[in-house]
C-alpha positions in Angstrom: 1.1 5.0 -9.8 -1.1 3.3 -7.3 -0.2 2.2 -3.8 0.2 -1.5 -2.7 -0.3 -3.1 0.7 2.9 -4.1 2.6 3.0 -7.3 4.5 4.8 -6.0 7.6 3.6 -7.6 11.0 4.7 -4.6 13.0 2.6 -1.6 13.7 4.1 1.9 14.2 3.8 1.3 18.0 5.7 -2.0 17.6 8.5 -0.3 15.7 8.7 2.6 18.2 9.1 0.0 21.0 11.9 -1.8 19.1 13.7 1.4 18.4 13.6 2.2 22.2 15.3 -1.2 22.8 17.9 -0.6 20.1 18.8 2.8 21.5 19.0 1.3 25.1 21.5 -1.3 24.1 23.6 1.0 22.0 23.7 3.6 25.0 24.6 0.7 27.3 27.5 -0.4 25.4 28.8 3.0 24.7 27.8 3.2 21.0 26.1 6.4 19.4 22.3 6.3 19.2 19.8 8.9 18.1 17.8 10.5 20.7 14.2 11.1 19.9 13.3 14.3 17.9 10.0 16.0 17.8 7.7 13.8 15.7 10.3 11.3 14.7 12.4 8.3 16.0 15.8 7.7 14.1 18.0 4.8 13.6 21.2 4.4 11.7 24.1 1.9 11.6 27.7 2.4 10.9 27.5 1.0 7.3 25.3 3.9 6.1 21.7 2.5 6.5 19.1 4.7 8.2 15.5 4.8 9.0 13.1 7.0 10.7 9.6 6.5 12.0 7.5 9.7 11.6 4.0 10.3 13.3 2.2 13.0 11.6 -1.0 12.5 13.9 -4.4 11.0 13.5 -3.0 7.5 13.9 -0.9 7.8 10.7 2.9 7.0 10.4 5.6 7.0 7.8 8.6 4.7 7.6 11.3 6.2 5.6 14.9 5.3 5.0 17.8 4.3 2.9 20.1 1.3 2.3 23.4 2.3 0.6 23.8 -0.9 -1.3 20.2 -2.0 -2.1 18.3 1.2 -2.5 18.0 1.9 -6.3 15.5 4.7 -5.7 16.3 8.3 -4.7 13.4 10.2 -3.5 14.6 13.8 -3.5 16.9 13.4 -0.5 20.3 15.0 -0.5 20.1 16.0 -4.2 17.1 18.2 -3.4 15.8 17.2 -6.8 12.5 15.3 -7.7 14.4 11.9 -8.0 12.3 8.8 -8.0 8.6 9.6 -7.2 7.9 7.7 -4.0 4.5 9.4 -3.3 2.6 9.1 -6.6 -1.1 8.8 -6.0 -0.6 8.3 -2.3 -2.1 10.7 0.2 -0.3 14.1 0.2 0.8 13.7 3.8 3.3 11.1 2.5 5.4 14.0 1.1 6.4 14.7 4.8 8.8 11.7 4.4 10.5 13.3 1.5 10.7 16.7 3.3 12.1 14.9 6.3 15.0 13.3 4.2 15.7 16.8 2.6 15.9 18.3 6.0 18.6 16.0 7.0 20.3 16.2 3.7 19.9 12.4 3.5 19.3 10.0 0.6 15.8 8.5 0.6 15.3 5.0 -0.7 12.0 3.8 0.8 8.8 5.5 2.0 5.9 3.5 3.5 2.6 4.9 5.0 0.5 3.7 7.7 -3.2 4.6 7.5 -4.2 3.6 10.9 -4.6 -0.3 10.0 -1.9 -1.3 7.6 1.2 -0.2 5.7 1.3 0.8 2.0 3.9 1.6 -0.6 4.0 3.1 -4.1 3.9 0.6 -6.9 7.2 1.4 -8.5 9.6 -1.0 -10.1 13.0 0.0 -8.6 14.3 -1.9 -5.5 13.7 0.6 -2.6 16.2 -1.1 -0.3 13.9 -1.8 2.5 14.3 -5.4 4.1 12.6 -6.1 7.4 15.4 -8.5 8.2 18.0 -5.8 8.2 16.1 -2.8 9.9 14.9 -3.0 13.4 11.2 -3.2 12.4 10.5 -6.9 13.7 11.4 -8.7 16.8 13.5 -11.1 14.8 15.5 -8.4 13.1 16.2 -6.8 16.5 17.3 -10.0 18.0 19.9 -10.3 15.4 21.0 -6.7 15.8 21.3 -7.2 19.6 23.4 -10.3 19.1 25.7 -8.5 16.7 26.1 -5.5 19.0 27.1 -7.7 21.9 29.6 -9.6 19.7 30.9 -6.4 18.2 31.6 -5.0 21.7 33.1 -8.2 23.1 30.2 -9.1 25.4 28.9 -12.7 26.0 26.2 -14.0 23.7 22.8 -12.8 25.0 20.5 -15.2 26.6 17.6 -15.7 24.1 14.9 -15.6 26.9 16.4 -12.6 28.3 16.3 -10.8 25.0 12.7 -11.7 24.6 11.9 -10.1 27.9 13.8 -7.0 26.8 11.9 -6.8 23.6 8.6 -7.2 25.4 9.5 -4.4 27.9 10.2 -1.8 25.1 10.6 1.7 26.2 9.7 0.6 29.8 12.8 -1.6 30.3 14.9 -1.4 33.4 18.6 -1.6 34.1 17.9 -5.1 35.3 16.4 -6.1 32.0 19.5 -4.9 30.3 21.8 -6.7 32.8 20.2 -10.0 32.0 21.1 -9.4 28.3 24.5 -7.7 28.4 27.1 -9.7 30.1 30.6 -8.4 30.2 33.4 -11.2 30.8 35.3 -10.3 33.9 33.6 -6.9 34.1 35.1 -5.6 31.0 34.1 -3.8 28.8 32.0 -1.9 31.2 28.3 -1.7 30.4 26.4 1.4 31.6 23.1 -0.1 32.3 21.5 3.1 33.7 22.4 5.0 30.5 20.6 2.3 28.6 17.5 2.6 30.6 17.5 6.4 30.3 17.8 6.0 26.5 14.8 3.7 26.4 12.7 6.0 28.6 13.4 9.0 26.3 11.3 7.1 23.7 8.4 6.5 26.0 6.5 9.7 25.1 8.7 11.1 22.5 6.4 10.5 19.4 2.6 10.5 19.8 0.3 8.6 17.6 
């Protein structure tokens, strides 16, 4: 099967920046987050969704992941079987996405490749479960995630302008940027702003293009 272009406004660098912000917020409010691994940035929620941004070099990237409810594909993840072919006629380096899922014993629902200028996916009929409104791959999606994390941890509703500043700062965000977003009523629950800033800075040079 051939590959089709994907209309996703975010570049790999954009997504890497958003993942840094997500990790910062989670660390600040005391929730688990995935530290950067060699060649990959990871994200997951408590409902079973996961996503990784892989950077194999030469300006290329892979976006892989799984949605437990909507992914009807299975690309050889935890079954270690062929599953749904998510590579097809795509370049061979796309198989690194399948290998990544296998190495983590994870189900694989979607596999998108960035060739240096745009995203592509295999033209296959099953729903792969990727929804840019649910995964932190756009600013709008991450705004919703930050709002939800603040609400779930009993913080005040974040100021929209402060959130925009945080998203723009990306992996270079500061404790002050986080403080403008994460307000705890009467000082409880406590927010560890320094831990959040450290988590973001870990992403700064973790995955090279």
